MARKOLPA-290744 format. One record per residue: z, y, x of N, C-alpha, C, O in turn; residue number from 1; residue in one letter. Coordinates in steps of 0.05 Angstrom, whole numbers, plus 5000, padded with zeros to 4 digits. Last residue first. Layout:
BEGIN
Z / Y / X / Z / Y / X / Z / Y / X / Z / Y / X / NUM / a
...
//
This chain:
BEGIN
1160 / 4157 / 0663 / 1136 / 4135 / 0664 / 1141 / 4116 / 0683 / 1125 / 4098 / 0687 / 209 / k
1180 / 4209 / 0661 / 1195 / 4185 / 0650 / 1179 / 4160 / 0644 / 1183 / 4145 / 0625 / 208 / g
1165 / 4240 / 0696 / 1156 / 4245 / 0663 / 1169 / 4222 / 0651 / 1166 / 4219 / 0626 / 207 / k
1187 / 4227 / 0738 / 1203 / 4254 / 0731 / 1191 / 4257 / 0700 / 1201 / 4270 / 0682 / 206 / e
1185 / 4155 / 0739 / 1188 / 4176 / 0750 / 1190 / 4203 / 0733 / 1197 / 4199 / 0710 / 205 / n
1234 / 4103 / 0729 / 1217 / 4124 / 0719 / 1215 / 4146 / 0735 / 1234 / 4157 / 0744 / 204 / p
1233 / 4054 / 0784 / 1251 / 4069 / 0762 / 1232 / 4088 / 0752 / 1213 / 4092 / 0767 / 203 / t
1196 / 4005 / 0794 / 1205 / 4026 / 0805 / 1215 / 4047 / 0777 / 1204 / 4050 / 0756 / 202 / f
1196 / 3935 / 0835 / 1194 / 3954 / 0814 / 1199 / 3984 / 0820 / 1205 / 3991 / 0843 / 201 / k
1175 / 3873 / 0863 / 1183 / 3905 / 0868 / 1176 / 3922 / 0849 / 1152 / 3927 / 0845 / 200 / v
1214 / 3810 / 0873 / 1183 / 3831 / 0861 / 1198 / 3862 / 0866 / 1221 / 3869 / 0871 / 199 / t
1215 / 3756 / 0916 / 1227 / 3781 / 0901 / 1204 / 3798 / 0891 / 1181 / 3799 / 0900 / 198 / v
1238 / 3693 / 0936 / 1215 / 3708 / 0924 / 1234 / 3735 / 0906 / 1253 / 3735 / 0891 / 197 / y
1263 / 3667 / 0999 / 1267 / 3677 / 0961 / 1240 / 3694 / 0961 / 1228 / 3705 / 0979 / 196 / r
1274 / 3616 / 1038 / 1259 / 3636 / 1032 / 1265 / 3642 / 1007 / 1272 / 3625 / 0991 / 195 / p
1335 / 3598 / 1085 / 1313 / 3594 / 1063 / 1298 / 3615 / 1051 / 1310 / 3636 / 1052 / 194 / k
1370 / 3596 / 1143 / 1362 / 3601 / 1117 / 1340 / 3591 / 1104 / 1327 / 3573 / 1115 / 193 / f
1422 / 3584 / 1197 / 1394 / 3572 / 1174 / 1395 / 3580 / 1150 / 1414 / 3576 / 1135 / 192 / r
1458 / 3586 / 1232 / 1439 / 3608 / 1229 / 1412 / 3593 / 1211 / 1388 / 3594 / 1216 / 191 / r
1506 / 3561 / 1238 / 1481 / 3545 / 1243 / 1456 / 3567 / 1241 / 1435 / 3560 / 1251 / 190 / e
1540 / 3599 / 1213 / 1544 / 3593 / 1238 / 1521 / 3575 / 1246 / 1519 / 3576 / 1270 / 189 / g
1511 / 3612 / 1162 / 1517 / 3631 / 1183 / 1522 / 3620 / 1210 / 1512 / 3631 / 1230 / 188 / f
1476 / 3574 / 1119 / 1498 / 3563 / 1144 / 1498 / 3590 / 1161 / 1481 / 3589 / 1178 / 187 / c
1442 / 3594 / 1083 / 1451 / 3570 / 1081 / 1474 / 3561 / 1098 / 1490 / 3544 / 1090 / 186 / l
1417 / 3660 / 1057 / 1438 / 3641 / 1076 / 1448 / 3620 / 1064 / 1460 / 3620 / 1043 / 185 / p
1358 / 3684 / 1049 / 1377 / 3669 / 1035 / 1391 / 3653 / 1060 / 1380 / 3638 / 1076 / 184 / w
1310 / 3703 / 1075 / 1339 / 3719 / 1086 / 1359 / 3707 / 1063 / 1378 / 3722 / 1058 / 183 / d
1252 / 3710 / 1080 / 1265 / 3684 / 1085 / 1300 / 3699 / 1094 / 1309 / 3702 / 1117 / 182 / h
1216 / 3725 / 1023 / 1235 / 3743 / 1046 / 1252 / 3714 / 1056 / 1263 / 3699 / 1039 / 181 / q
1159 / 3747 / 0989 / 1175 / 3720 / 0996 / 1187 / 3732 / 1020 / 1175 / 3746 / 1035 / 180 / t
1127 / 3769 / 0933 / 1138 / 3779 / 0959 / 1161 / 3749 / 0966 / 1175 / 3736 / 0950 / 179 / k
1121 / 3766 / 0874 / 1104 / 3764 / 0893 / 1105 / 3770 / 0924 / 1085 / 3775 / 0937 / 178 / e
1165 / 3718 / 0838 / 1159 / 3744 / 0849 / 1139 / 3740 / 0870 / 1136 / 3719 / 0883 / 177 / g
1185 / 3680 / 0805 / 1148 / 3688 / 0804 / 1148 / 3708 / 0825 / 1125 / 3716 / 0829 / 176 / d
1242 / 3691 / 0808 / 1223 / 3669 / 0816 / 1197 / 3663 / 0819 / 1188 / 3646 / 0834 / 175 / p
1269 / 3742 / 0831 / 1252 / 3731 / 0816 / 1236 / 3712 / 0818 / 1214 / 3715 / 0829 / 174 / a
1308 / 3800 / 0863 / 1302 / 3772 / 0861 / 1287 / 3766 / 0836 / 1290 / 3782 / 0818 / 173 / e
1282 / 3862 / 0865 / 1295 / 3837 / 0846 / 1283 / 3818 / 0857 / 1259 / 3814 / 0861 / 172 / l
1287 / 3924 / 0887 / 1273 / 3898 / 0899 / 1285 / 3876 / 0884 / 1305 / 3871 / 0897 / 171 / v
1255 / 3992 / 0876 / 1278 / 3969 / 0860 / 1264 / 3942 / 0872 / 1240 / 3936 / 0870 / 170 / v
1248 / 4056 / 0889 / 1239 / 4029 / 0891 / 1266 / 4010 / 0888 / 1289 / 4013 / 0895 / 169 / r
1244 / 4113 / 0843 / 1262 / 4105 / 0863 / 1252 / 4065 / 0864 / 1249 / 4051 / 0844 / 168 / k
1227 / 4155 / 0815 / 1208 / 4137 / 0819 / 1222 / 4126 / 0847 / 1211 / 4129 / 0869 / 167 / d
1261 / 4186 / 0782 / 1257 / 4194 / 0807 / 1243 / 4173 / 0825 / 1247 / 4174 / 0850 / 166 / g
1318 / 4169 / 0735 / 1287 / 4172 / 0743 / 1282 / 4191 / 0766 / 1296 / 4210 / 0769 / 165 / k
1359 / 4117 / 0703 / 1356 / 4141 / 0717 / 1319 / 4148 / 0722 / 1300 / 4134 / 0714 / 164 / g
1346 / 4043 / 0718 / 1357 / 4066 / 0708 / 1359 / 4092 / 0725 / 1359 / 4094 / 0749 / 163 / t
1346 / 3991 / 0738 / 1320 / 4007 / 0733 / 1324 / 4029 / 0710 / 1310 / 4033 / 0690 / 162 / l
1397 / 3971 / 0748 / 1381 / 3980 / 0773 / 1357 / 3999 / 0761 / 1350 / 4019 / 0773 / 161 / l
1418 / 3951 / 0700 / 1438 / 3972 / 0715 / 1415 / 3985 / 0743 / 1419 / 4007 / 0753 / 160 / h
1384 / 3925 / 0671 / 1394 / 3943 / 0656 / 1407 / 3958 / 0677 / 1406 / 3982 / 0673 / 159 / d
1367 / 3886 / 0719 / 1345 / 3906 / 0707 / 1354 / 3927 / 0692 / 1342 / 3948 / 0694 / 158 / e
1411 / 3852 / 0727 / 1404 / 3871 / 0747 / 1381 / 3894 / 0731 / 1383 / 3918 / 0736 / 157 / l
1442 / 3850 / 0656 / 1428 / 3841 / 0679 / 1417 / 3861 / 0699 / 1413 / 3885 / 0692 / 156 / n
1505 / 3849 / 0629 / 1481 / 3860 / 0630 / 1472 / 3850 / 0655 / 1487 / 3842 / 0673 / 155 / g
1576 / 3882 / 0631 / 1557 / 3866 / 0623 / 1525 / 3877 / 0627 / 1519 / 3900 / 0628 / 154 / p
1601 / 3895 / 0701 / 1586 / 3907 / 0676 / 1573 / 3880 / 0661 / 1563 / 3862 / 0674 / 153 / k
1659 / 3902 / 0739 / 1637 / 3884 / 0726 / 1630 / 3898 / 0698 / 1644 / 3907 / 0680 / 152 / i
1696 / 3950 / 0755 / 1675 / 3941 / 0767 / 1655 / 3924 / 0755 / 1632 / 3930 / 0761 / 151 / p
1732 / 3988 / 0738 / 1717 / 3972 / 0719 / 1691 / 3959 / 0731 / 1670 / 3958 / 0719 / 150 / d
1752 / 4023 / 0776 / 1765 / 4018 / 0758 / 1761 / 3993 / 0741 / 1779 / 3979 / 0733 / 149 / k
1712 / 4026 / 0811 / 1736 / 4013 / 0825 / 1749 / 4009 / 0799 / 1759 / 3986 / 0798 / 148 / q
1647 / 4026 / 0813 / 1667 / 4032 / 0799 / 1689 / 4016 / 0803 / 1687 / 3992 / 0798 / 147 / d
1626 / 4008 / 0863 / 1614 / 4037 / 0850 / 1637 / 4042 / 0829 / 1645 / 4065 / 0829 / 146 / v
1647 / 3988 / 0928 / 1652 / 3979 / 0902 / 1643 / 4009 / 0880 / 1655 / 4030 / 0883 / 145 / v
1647 / 4007 / 0979 / 1631 / 3997 / 0973 / 1628 / 3992 / 0941 / 1606 / 3993 / 0931 / 144 / p
1667 / 4079 / 0996 / 1683 / 4047 / 0985 / 1655 / 4035 / 0977 / 1639 / 4051 / 0967 / 143 / p
1628 / 4107 / 1046 / 1645 / 4101 / 1017 / 1648 / 4077 / 1008 / 1633 / 4057 / 1012 / 142 / v
1606 / 4096 / 1092 / 1622 / 4120 / 1091 / 1630 / 4126 / 1061 / 1638 / 4148 / 1054 / 141 / t
1616 / 4040 / 1138 / 1608 / 4048 / 1115 / 1621 / 4077 / 1110 / 1643 / 4082 / 1120 / 140 / l
1592 / 4037 / 1209 / 1611 / 4033 / 1185 / 1601 / 4043 / 1159 / 1578 / 4052 / 1158 / 139 / p
1564 / 4005 / 1254 / 1556 / 4022 / 1230 / 1577 / 4020 / 1208 / 1577 / 4002 / 1191 / 138 / f
1578 / 3977 / 1298 / 1579 / 4003 / 1301 / 1572 / 4013 / 1281 / 1574 / 4038 / 1284 / 137 / a
1567 / 3925 / 1287 / 1590 / 3929 / 1279 / 1598 / 3961 / 1286 / 1620 / 3969 / 1281 / 136 / k
1514 / 3922 / 1230 / 1522 / 3922 / 1260 / 1546 / 3936 / 1265 / 1551 / 3956 / 1252 / 135 / r
1511 / 3918 / 1177 / 1491 / 3904 / 1192 / 1493 / 3901 / 1222 / 1480 / 3886 / 1236 / 134 / g
1549 / 3968 / 1168 / 1524 / 3959 / 1144 / 1506 / 3943 / 1171 / 1489 / 3956 / 1184 / 133 / l
1618 / 3933 / 1155 / 1594 / 3948 / 1169 / 1567 / 3943 / 1157 / 1560 / 3925 / 1143 / 132 / f
1688 / 3921 / 1150 / 1665 / 3917 / 1136 / 1642 / 3938 / 1151 / 1651 / 3960 / 1158 / 131 / l
1736 / 3881 / 1180 / 1722 / 3906 / 1173 / 1695 / 3902 / 1170 / 1681 / 3886 / 1182 / 130 / m
1767 / 3828 / 1132 / 1757 / 3844 / 1167 / 1747 / 3862 / 1155 / 1744 / 3865 / 1130 / 129 / w
1786 / 3828 / 1079 / 1797 / 3825 / 1103 / 1795 / 3823 / 1133 / 1812 / 3820 / 1151 / 128 / t
1787 / 3893 / 1045 / 1776 / 3868 / 1055 / 1791 / 3860 / 1078 / 1804 / 3874 / 1094 / 127 / p
1795 / 3912 / 0984 / 1814 / 3906 / 1006 / 1804 / 3884 / 1021 / 1808 / 3861 / 1015 / 126 / s
1745 / 3918 / 0954 / 1762 / 3937 / 0953 / 1787 / 3940 / 0971 / 1799 / 3962 / 0974 / 125 / s
1720 / 3876 / 0967 / 1708 / 3891 / 0984 / 1727 / 3914 / 0978 / 1727 / 3932 / 0995 / 124 / l
1755 / 3831 / 0936 / 1757 / 3829 / 0962 / 1749 / 3856 / 0976 / 1764 / 3864 / 0994 / 123 / a
1750 / 3854 / 0885 / 1775 / 3855 / 0899 / 1780 / 3854 / 0925 / 1796 / 3867 / 0938 / 122 / k
1693 / 3832 / 0885 / 1697 / 3858 / 0878 / 1729 / 3869 / 0894 / 1730 / 3887 / 0910 / 121 / a
1694 / 3782 / 0891 / 1683 / 3798 / 0904 / 1688 / 3828 / 0906 / 1687 / 3842 / 0926 / 120 / i
1729 / 3768 / 0840 / 1734 / 3758 / 0868 / 1726 / 3780 / 0889 / 1742 / 3794 / 0903 / 119 / k
1693 / 3781 / 0803 / 1720 / 3794 / 0804 / 1723 / 3790 / 0834 / 1718 / 3808 / 0850 / 118 / d
1648 / 3738 / 0809 / 1644 / 3775 / 0817 / 1670 / 3791 / 0818 / 1671 / 3811 / 0832 / 117 / l
1682 / 3700 / 0797 / 1670 / 3703 / 0825 / 1667 / 3728 / 0833 / 1675 / 3740 / 0853 / 116 / l
1689 / 3708 / 0741 / 1710 / 3702 / 0760 / 1702 / 3710 / 0791 / 1716 / 3725 / 0805 / 115 / e
1636 / 3703 / 0725 / 1648 / 3735 / 0720 / 1671 / 3729 / 0745 / 1672 / 3743 / 0765 / 114 / r
1583 / 3675 / 0726 / 1609 / 3671 / 0735 / 1619 / 3692 / 0742 / 1613 / 3703 / 0763 / 113 / y
1534 / 3696 / 0717 / 1545 / 3692 / 0693 / 1574 / 3679 / 0694 / 1588 / 3673 / 0674 / 112 / s
1512 / 3751 / 0756 / 1516 / 3722 / 0760 / 1535 / 3721 / 0730 / 1548 / 3740 / 0722 / 111 / s
1486 / 3795 / 0810 / 1488 / 3785 / 0778 / 1491 / 3759 / 0780 / 1480 / 3744 / 0797 / 110 / q
1495 / 3856 / 0840 / 1497 / 3821 / 0839 / 1503 / 3813 / 0816 / 1521 / 3822 / 0802 / 109 / l
1460 / 3906 / 0871 / 1470 / 3892 / 0844 / 1472 / 3864 / 0853 / 1456 / 3851 / 0867 / 108 / g
1461 / 3959 / 0907 / 1462 / 3930 / 0907 / 1476 / 3921 / 0881 / 1499 / 3926 / 0874 / 107 / v
1439 / 4020 / 0922 / 1454 / 4013 / 0902 / 1444 / 3981 / 0902 / 1420 / 3976 / 0898 / 106 / t
1435 / 4055 / 0991 / 1427 / 4035 / 0971 / 1447 / 4029 / 0950 / 1471 / 4030 / 0957 / 105 / f
1412 / 4106 / 1037 / 1431 / 4106 / 1013 / 1418 / 4077 / 1000 / 1394 / 4075 / 0998 / 104 / s
1413 / 4133 / 1104 / 1397 / 4116 / 1075 / 1420 / 4101 / 1056 / 1440 / 4088 / 1062 / 103 / a
1412 / 4151 / 1150 / 1422 / 4170 / 1125 / 1405 / 4158 / 1101 / 1390 / 4169 / 1085 / 102 / d
1371 / 4109 / 1185 / 1384 / 4138 / 1187 / 1387 / 4145 / 1158 / 1367 / 4145 / 1142 / 101 / a
1365 / 4046 / 1207 / 1353 / 4065 / 1180 / 1380 / 4088 / 1188 / 1404 / 4083 / 1194 / 100 / l
1338 / 4016 / 1265 / 1358 / 4023 / 1243 / 1349 / 4045 / 1231 / 1332 / 4060 / 1239 / 99 / y
1326 / 3967 / 1321 / 1318 / 3992 / 1301 / 1337 / 3994 / 1277 / 1351 / 3974 / 1271 / 98 / d
1321 / 3965 / 1390 / 1338 / 3960 / 1365 / 1334 / 3982 / 1342 / 1339 / 4006 / 1343 / 97 / r
1300 / 3932 / 1446 / 1295 / 3957 / 1423 / 1311 / 3952 / 1399 / 1311 / 3929 / 1390 / 96 / f
1314 / 3928 / 1513 / 1314 / 3911 / 1490 / 1307 / 3942 / 1464 / 1311 / 3966 / 1469 / 95 / s
1307 / 3911 / 1586 / 1310 / 3926 / 1559 / 1301 / 3921 / 1536 / 1279 / 3908 / 1535 / 94 / v
1342 / 3886 / 1642 / 1326 / 3877 / 1610 / 1323 / 3900 / 1586 / 1341 / 3902 / 1569 / 93 / v
1335 / 3881 / 1706 / 1342 / 3889 / 1683 / 1328 / 3881 / 1656 / 1305 / 3872 / 1654 / 92 / t
1351 / 3814 / 1731 / 1351 / 3840 / 1740 / 1353 / 3858 / 1709 / 1368 / 3850 / 1691 / 91 / g
1366 / 3758 / 1724 / 1330 / 3764 / 1719 / 1330 / 3793 / 1721 / 1308 / 3803 / 1714 / 90 / t
1397 / 3710 / 1758 / 1396 / 3737 / 1746 / 1364 / 3743 / 1744 / 1345 / 3735 / 1757 / 89 / n
1411 / 3639 / 1744 / 1402 / 3662 / 1761 / 1398 / 3684 / 1748 / 1393 / 3681 / 1724 / 88 / s
1426 / 3598 / 1702 / 1444 / 3620 / 1719 / 1434 / 3633 / 1737 / 1451 / 3641 / 1752 / 87 / a
1385 / 3586 / 1674 / 1387 / 3567 / 1694 / 1412 / 3576 / 1717 / 1416 / 3567 / 1739 / 86 / d
1378 / 3618 / 1633 / 1387 / 3593 / 1627 / 1395 / 3580 / 1653 / 1414 / 3564 / 1653 / 85 / a
1403 / 3682 / 1667 / 1379 / 3666 / 1650 / 1398 / 3641 / 1646 / 1423 / 3639 / 1651 / 84 / k
1433 / 3741 / 1654 / 1442 / 3715 / 1663 / 1420 / 3702 / 1651 / 1415 / 3706 / 1628 / 83 / i
1423 / 3808 / 1679 / 1423 / 3789 / 1655 / 1421 / 3760 / 1666 / 1408 / 3756 / 1686 / 82 / v
1430 / 3850 / 1710 / 1433 / 3829 / 1717 / 1440 / 3810 / 1689 / 1461 / 3799 / 1684 / 81 / k
1437 / 3904 / 1659 / 1433 / 3891 / 1685 / 1441 / 3869 / 1687 / 1459 / 3862 / 1670 / 80 / l
1404 / 3927 / 1595 / 1425 / 3910 / 1605 / 1417 / 3903 / 1637 / 1394 / 3898 / 1642 / 79 / a
1393 / 3985 / 1554 / 1388 / 3972 / 1580 / 1408 / 3955 / 1592 / 1429 / 3966 / 1599 / 78 / t
1362 / 3996 / 1488 / 1390 / 3987 / 1505 / 1375 / 3977 / 1534 / 1353 / 3966 / 1537 / 77 / h
1341 / 4045 / 1452 / 1329 / 4028 / 1471 / 1354 / 4025 / 1492 / 1365 / 4042 / 1506 / 76 / y
1326 / 4051 / 1382 / 1343 / 4057 / 1410 / 1332 / 4033 / 1429 / 1320 / 4011 / 1424 / 75 / d
1296 / 4081 / 1328 / 1291 / 4065 / 1352 / 1312 / 4067 / 1367 / 1321 / 4090 / 1367 / 74 / r
1291 / 4093 / 1253 / 1296 / 4099 / 1279 / 1300 / 4077 / 1300 / 1306 / 4054 / 1292 / 73 / e
1273 / 4114 / 1193 / 1266 / 4086 / 1213 / 1270 / 4100 / 1242 / 1254 / 4117 / 1251 / 72 / l
1309 / 4146 / 1152 / 1289 / 4150 / 1168 / 1290 / 4124 / 1194 / 1308 / 4120 / 1210 / 71 / r
1320 / 4148 / 1076 / 1329 / 4152 / 1101 / 1312 / 4148 / 1124 / 1290 / 4144 / 1114 / 70 / g
1310 / 4127 / 1024 / 1299 / 4116 / 1045 / 1312 / 4120 / 1069 / 1317 / 4101 / 1083 / 69 / d
1358 / 4124 / 0966 / 1348 / 4143 / 0992 / 1334 / 4123 / 1016 / 1348 / 4106 / 1026 / 68 / k
1360 / 4083 / 0934 / 1368 / 4111 / 0930 / 1354 / 4135 / 0943 / 1342 / 4155 / 0935 / 67 / d
1334 / 4032 / 0917 / 1336 / 4049 / 0946 / 1338 / 4082 / 0933 / 1320 / 4097 / 0926 / 66 / v
1371 / 3978 / 0892 / 1356 / 4000 / 0891 / 1352 / 4020 / 0909 / 1374 / 4025 / 0921 / 65 / r
1364 / 3904 / 0894 / 1370 / 3933 / 0910 / 1354 / 3954 / 0899 / 1330 / 3953 / 0896 / 64 / v
1395 / 3848 / 0869 / 1373 / 3867 / 0866 / 1387 / 3888 / 0884 / 1411 / 3890 / 0888 / 63 / g
1411 / 3772 / 0867 / 1415 / 3806 / 0875 / 1391 / 3826 / 0874 / 1369 / 3817 / 0878 / 62 / m
1447 / 3731 / 0834 / 1418 / 3743 / 0835 / 1425 / 3766 / 0853 / 1446 / 3778 / 0850 / 61 / r
1491 / 3671 / 0853 / 1487 / 3706 / 0843 / 1458 / 3709 / 0847 / 1446 / 3693 / 0861 / 60 / i
1502 / 3624 / 0861 / 1497 / 3629 / 0831 / 1494 / 3661 / 0824 / 1495 / 3673 / 0803 / 59 / v
1503 / 3619 / 0914 / 1478 / 3608 / 0911 / 1479 / 3616 / 0875 / 1458 / 3614 / 0863 / 58 / n
1556 / 3628 / 0933 / 1547 / 3647 / 0929 / 1512 / 3645 / 0915 / 1499 / 3664 / 0909 / 57 / f
1579 / 3573 / 0942 / 1591 / 3590 / 0921 / 1573 / 3614 / 0909 / 1573 / 3621 / 0885 / 56 / c
1559 / 3561 / 0995 / 1549 / 3557 / 0975 / 1551 / 3562 / 0948 / 1533 / 3558 / 0932 / 55 / s
1583 / 3570 / 1046 / 1579 / 3587 / 1028 / 1558 / 3588 / 0997 / 1548 / 3606 / 0984 / 54 / i
1632 / 3542 / 1081 / 1616 / 3535 / 1069 / 1610 / 3560 / 1049 / 1629 / 3570 / 1038 / 53 / d
1640 / 3567 / 1153 / 1650 / 3557 / 1128 / 1619 / 3554 / 1106 / 1595 / 3560 / 1111 / 52 / e
1627 / 3594 / 1205 / 1622 / 3562 / 1194 / 1623 / 3553 / 1171 / 1609 / 3534 / 1164 / 51 / g
1643 / 3642 / 1198 / 1615 / 3636 / 1201 / 1608 / 3610 / 1193 / 1589 / 3603 / 1180 / 50 / r
1697 / 3650 / 1147 / 1686 / 3648 / 1174 / 1662 / 3635 / 1175 / 1657 / 3618 / 1158 / 49 / a
1713 / 3700 / 1099 / 1705 / 3675 / 1103 / 1684 / 3669 / 1133 / 1663 / 3681 / 1139 / 48 / i
1739 / 3742 / 1082 / 1755 / 3727 / 1105 / 1744 / 3693 / 1109 / 1755 / 3672 / 1116 / 47 / g
1718 / 3768 / 1050 / 1733 / 3753 / 1038 / 1745 / 3734 / 1051 / 1757 / 3715 / 1041 / 46 / m
1698 / 3811 / 1072 / 1715 / 3827 / 1057 / 1730 / 3802 / 1049 / 1752 / 3806 / 1040 / 45 / a
1653 / 3775 / 1101 / 1677 / 3789 / 1114 / 1705 / 3801 / 1101 / 1727 / 3802 / 1112 / 44 / a
1625 / 3756 / 1057 / 1644 / 3741 / 1071 / 1663 / 3753 / 1091 / 1684 / 3743 / 1097 / 43 / c
1609 / 3804 / 1044 / 1621 / 3798 / 1028 / 1642 / 3773 / 1038 / 1665 / 3769 / 1031 / 42 / i
1570 / 3818 / 1091 / 1585 / 3833 / 1087 / 1610 / 3823 / 1066 / 1632 / 3833 / 1071 / 41 / l
1535 / 3762 / 1079 / 1554 / 3771 / 1109 / 1573 / 3787 / 1103 / 1595 / 3778 / 1106 / 40 / g
1512 / 3781 / 1036 / 1528 / 3762 / 1034 / 1551 / 3761 / 1059 / 1575 / 3759 / 1058 / 39 / i
1475 / 3823 / 1061 / 1500 / 3832 / 1040 / 1522 / 3811 / 1036 / 1546 / 3818 / 1033 / 38 / v
1447 / 3800 / 1100 / 1465 / 3821 / 1103 / 1490 / 3824 / 1080 / 1514 / 3826 / 1083 / 37 / g
1423 / 3759 / 1066 / 1435 / 3749 / 1086 / 1454 / 3770 / 1092 / 1477 / 3764 / 1090 / 36 / s
1392 / 3797 / 1035 / 1409 / 3783 / 1021 / 1437 / 3767 / 1038 / 1461 / 3764 / 1031 / 35 / r
1384 / 3858 / 1064 / 1378 / 3831 / 1060 / 1398 / 3819 / 1044 / 1420 / 3829 / 1041 / 34 / t
1376 / 3934 / 1047 / 1390 / 3906 / 1062 / 1384 / 3879 / 1046 / 1380 / 3878 / 1022 / 33 / p
1310 / 3955 / 1071 / 1336 / 3953 / 1045 / 1351 / 3931 / 1053 / 1342 / 3911 / 1064 / 32 / e
1275 / 3949 / 1107 / 1275 / 3974 / 1094 / 1299 / 3976 / 1073 / 1304 / 3997 / 1060 / 31 / l
1301 / 3909 / 1165 / 1282 / 3910 / 1134 / 1291 / 3936 / 1127 / 1311 / 3946 / 1138 / 30 / s
1298 / 3922 / 1228 / 1311 / 3918 / 1209 / 1290 / 3921 / 1182 / 1269 / 3933 / 1182 / 29 / t
1295 / 3884 / 1299 / 1281 / 3896 / 1279 / 1303 / 3901 / 1253 / 1323 / 3887 / 1253 / 28 / d
1304 / 3877 / 1362 / 1321 / 3874 / 1338 / 1315 / 3893 / 1316 / 1327 / 3914 / 1313 / 27 / r
1278 / 3845 / 1420 / 1273 / 3862 / 1394 / 1289 / 3858 / 1376 / 1291 / 3834 / 1370 / 26 / y
1292 / 3804 / 1455 / 1296 / 3833 / 1463 / 1280 / 3856 / 1438 / 1275 / 3880 / 1442 / 25 / d
1305 / 3760 / 1409 / 1306 / 3764 / 1434 / 1314 / 3797 / 1442 / 1334 / 3809 / 1436 / 24 / f
1289 / 3773 / 1337 / 1291 / 3759 / 1362 / 1291 / 3770 / 1394 / 1276 / 3789 / 1400 / 23 / r
1287 / 3788 / 1277 / 1305 / 3796 / 1299 / 1300 / 3777 / 1324 / 1320 / 3763 / 1325 / 22 / s
1271 / 3797 / 1225 / 1250 / 3780 / 1239 / 1261 / 3781 / 1268 / 1245 / 3775 / 1285 / 21 / r
1314 / 3822 / 1199 / 1302 / 3810 / 1184 / 1286 / 3784 / 1198 / 1286 / 3761 / 1190 / 20 / y
1370 / 3862 / 1192 / 1356 / 3848 / 1215 / 1341 / 3826 / 1194 / 1354 / 3815 / 1176 / 19 / g
1388 / 3919 / 1182 / 1394 / 3898 / 1160 / 1367 / 3876 / 1176 / 1345 / 3879 / 1167 / 18 / w
1427 / 3973 / 1196 / 1407 / 3955 / 1207 / 1406 / 3933 / 1187 / 1427 / 3929 / 1175 / 17 / s
1443 / 4042 / 1185 / 1445 / 4017 / 1177 / 1423 / 3998 / 1190 / 1401 / 4009 / 1196 / 16 / q
1481 / 4109 / 1192 / 1465 / 4087 / 1209 / 1470 / 4058 / 1192 / 1492 / 4050 / 1187 / 15 / m
1515 / 4134 / 1162 / 1498 / 4150 / 1180 / 1475 / 4128 / 1190 / 1452 / 4135 / 1194 / 14 / p
1517 / 4104 / 1096 / 1527 / 4104 / 1118 / 1508 / 4121 / 1138 / 1485 / 4122 / 1131 / 13 / g
1520 / 4052 / 1042 / 1513 / 4081 / 1050 / 1527 / 4083 / 1075 / 1547 / 4069 / 1080 / 12 / e
1522 / 4023 / 0988 / 1517 / 4014 / 1018 / 1508 / 4039 / 1027 / 1486 / 4046 / 1019 / 11 / l
1552 / 4004 / 0927 / 1532 / 4025 / 0947 / 1537 / 4020 / 0973 / 1559 / 4011 / 0979 / 10 / r
1547 / 3957 / 0869 / 1555 / 3965 / 0905 / 1540 / 3982 / 0912 / 1517 / 3982 / 0905 / 9 / l
1557 / 3923 / 0815 / 1550 / 3944 / 0829 / 1563 / 3952 / 0859 / 1587 / 3951 / 0865 / 8 / l
1552 / 3861 / 0787 / 1575 / 3882 / 0799 / 1561 / 3897 / 0815 / 1549 / 3884 / 0832 / 7 / l
1540 / 3839 / 0716 / 1534 / 3852 / 0744 / 1548 / 3866 / 0756 / 1560 / 3884 / 0744 / 6 / t
1539 / 3779 / 0678 / 1546 / 3804 / 0684 / 1531 / 3811 / 0709 / 1516 / 3796 / 0722 / 5 / f
1519 / 3746 / 0615 / 1507 / 3749 / 0644 / 1522 / 3780 / 0651 / 1520 / 3800 / 0636 / 4 / i
1535 / 3691 / 0585 / 1537 / 3717 / 0581 / 1536 / 3726 / 0611 / 1550 / 3715 / 0628 / 3 / e
1496 / 3635 / 0568 / 1521 / 3644 / 0581 / 1516 / 3677 / 0581 / 1494 / 3686 / 0578 / 2 / s
1476 / 3608 / 0503 / 1469 / 3620 / 0530 / 1494 / 3632 / 0545 / 1512 / 3640 / 0531 / 1 / m
//
């Protein structure tokens, strides 16, 4: 059996937005980073353009630990003289955009392909393009790679995310997961995605249970 490795990332900043069902005048956010958002972050770091092949990331299993939930906030944006498909003006359009304020997450990327995880870690430490947390106005406030000197750890997501105490929520990809999320990117250029299954677990509470 192939050895399993995990790369840990910290996604933290004043504001984050991980769109899940965003359409037209409403831009929502998931309560934790989506797979499409994390892969998009990696693509920016590696200099992979929107229309390029991203199938190499299919060998990665992802998990997220919510270290700090933050607050769900909403902004209202007003656009004047928006152009319709028939080239006429519609007047004023108000859009609603949700985001997470002061949230912090640990993201785990698990794979038997250590070389791929190494490339990702190096790219995130010296990115080709600017990195941001879901929107270009939302920068990271800490380096994304948790352990810069030794980023690739042996073991699976459960070994590294279900640790410590505090009853923190952990969302793990699992083929028999009880929840479905339609955020597995197939092609960013064509905005094609497929569903993935996840399960939700929790780190031990203060009593160790």
